[in-house]
N, C-alpha and C positions, 0 to 999 in steps of 0.2 A: 290232508285227510288221513293218509296212511300213518303219519306221525302220531296222530291222536290215538289210533288203535294200538300202535306199538307202545306208546306211553302207558296206555291202559293195561296192556299185557304185562309190562314191566312192573307196574304198580300192583297188580294182582299177585304176581310171583313174590315180590318183595314183602307184601302183607302176609302172604301165606308162610313164608320163611320166618318172618318176625313173630307170627302167632305161634308157630311150633316152638320157637326158641323161648318165648315168654312162658308157654305152657310147661315146658320141660326143664327150664333152667331155674325158674323161681320155685322156691320150696314152699310157697304159701298154699294154704288150703283153699283160699279164695281165688278162683280162676276166672273171674268175670272179665278181666282185661283181655285174656286170651280168647274168651268166647266172643267178645266184641270184635276183636281182630278177625276171627274166623268168619263171623257173620258179614263183616264188611268185604272180606275176600270173596265170599260166596255171592254177594250182590254184584260185585264187579265182574266175576266170571259169568254170572247169569246174563248180564248186559252184553257181554262179548258173544256168548252163544246165541242170544236172541238176534243180534245183528247178523250173525252168520246165517241163521235160518230164514230171516227175512229176505236175504239176497238169493237164497236157493230157489230154483225155478218152480218146483212143485210144492215145496213146503211153505214158501212165502205167502202166497195168496190164501192158503188154508189157515195159517196163523192169523192173518188179518181178518178173515171171516169169523174165526172163533173169538177174536178180540171184540168185534162188533156185536156178536151175539151176547157176549157177557155184559156189555153195556146195557 
């Protein structure tokens, strides 16, 4: 289980670095590929932070209640 989260952390850092490199090293005016990489990085980091908050003793149940109210 811990290997999964470590791999997810590594993937998010690698995607972030590659997005920055694509954005700044390519001289193209079209930066859609960099935006896609940034959005994928943001999604992975969001999943990681959500997992942390669900484990937290006071924030976890609150997030679950909010999720059920939104449904």
